[in-house]
C-alpha positions, 0 to 999 in steps of 0.5 A: 461482494453483496448488493446493498441497498441503503435505502431499506433493510437489508438480510444479509448471510455470511459467506463462508470467505467472510468468517472470521471477521470483524462485524464493522469491519465486514460492514466498511467493507460492503457499506462503500461511502459509508464513515465508519463512525456511522457504522458504529453508531448504528452497531451501538444502537442495535440497528445492526443484528445479527441472528437477530440479536445485538452484537458487538463491534467485535463480533466476528462473524461466523458463516450462514450467519444473518445481519440486519443491516437497517436503511442508511440515511447520509447527508449527501454531498451536494457540490461541485466534485463531491460526486465519487466516481465508480472505479474503472476496470481495470487489470495490472501485470500479473506477476504471479497468480493462482486461486488463493495469491495476486500478485501483480505489477503496480505503476508509480501514479496508482493509489493502493486504495481508495480514500483521503481524496483519492476516489478508487485505488488498486483494488477497486479497479481489480474488483470491478474487472473481476465481478466472478471473483468473490474475494479480493483484499489488499494484504499489504499497501505500497505509497501510492508513488511506489510501483512495483510488487503488491500482493492481493489475497483471493481468500480469506484463508490467504489473508489471515495467514500471510498476515501472520507472516507478515507480523513475523517480518517475513515475506523478504521485502526488496526495494531499489531506491535511487539515493541523492548523494554517496550512500556511506559504507558504513550504513550498511545497517540502518536501525532507527525507530519511526514514529508518526505524527502529522504536518502542518497541512494535515499530511501524514508524516513519518520522523525519526524518533526514539520513542516510536517503533523500531526499525531496520533497512539493509542498504546494499550499493549497487552503483554511484553515478558522479559524472557530467550528468549529474554535475549539469545540474548541479548534484555531485553524486547520485546511489542506487541501492537496494533496501531489505525489510526487515521491518515494515514501518510506512515510510521506512525505506523513505525515511531511512535515506534521508536519515543517512543524508541521501534522500531518495530522487523525486520524493516530495515529501522527504527529499531534497526539493532543488535536486529534485527540481533539477533531476527533472530537468533531466528526466526524472519524473516520479519518486525512484523507489520501487518494490522489485522483490518478494520472498515467501512461503505460499500462504497454503501450500508451503512452496517459496515464490520468489517474484521480481519486477522489473525496473520499470522502462521510465526508471531504467532509460533513466539510468541508460544517461549515467551508466553511460559515462 
């Protein structure tokens, strides 16, 4: 990542691994903390030049292009708590790595990237821990409270190919989830369209809506727990399910399970508030959703990769009290 001085004019040569990106997206990536609206403003005003000429925000940069970036003057917030904390260097459990692709096992409670009140996430911490790796970009996202397999591209050629694969609903993504209630066998295939909206508190939400995007999840029941531990806190049953995504919509599994009256245990946004409070008494401190398996063709070699991450210890340990009954 190039070093940018926001107080001076910068002239940057585009590296080969950045070729093909939109100009605005490239500037958003390297001008950390500068609002997207400000970046578009200086492009429209002609203050950003490529090879000494004016270009549009959607211009695709090429290797060896020379980009002129003007001094960036953005009002700094000075109120308490507004100073951005630099991302600490951190490595995560590596499930697969070669020169093109990195797959890590993301823990629950860690965002994949900074933004929306989060100073930093997995990608910023990885970049800090790997200063000699010139290219690290998220291939896809996981919710902050979801654990499991997360793909990071180490070369742009891999990112482009993986994004193409994702648009065609590949790779195969399999999750493990614990639902509150007894899952009904007839709900093995759930095909309910989903639409995004803004909640009362300004949060991003998703609901089932006939005008939404098509969404398809295949569920398989692995176990149903119904005995003294669940009954002791007033819950009739818990269902451990395997959820395979056929489409990759935001919050898809969470909303599909909520729509089947079997919301994910510990889900603060779409779950059962009272059930979540009761499950806390049994030791569940997080949402029970884990990205367990990825099956894909390697973006460059085409080799079939079958990658797995076991349930985190805190979730596996939580289940033991039901499996013993």
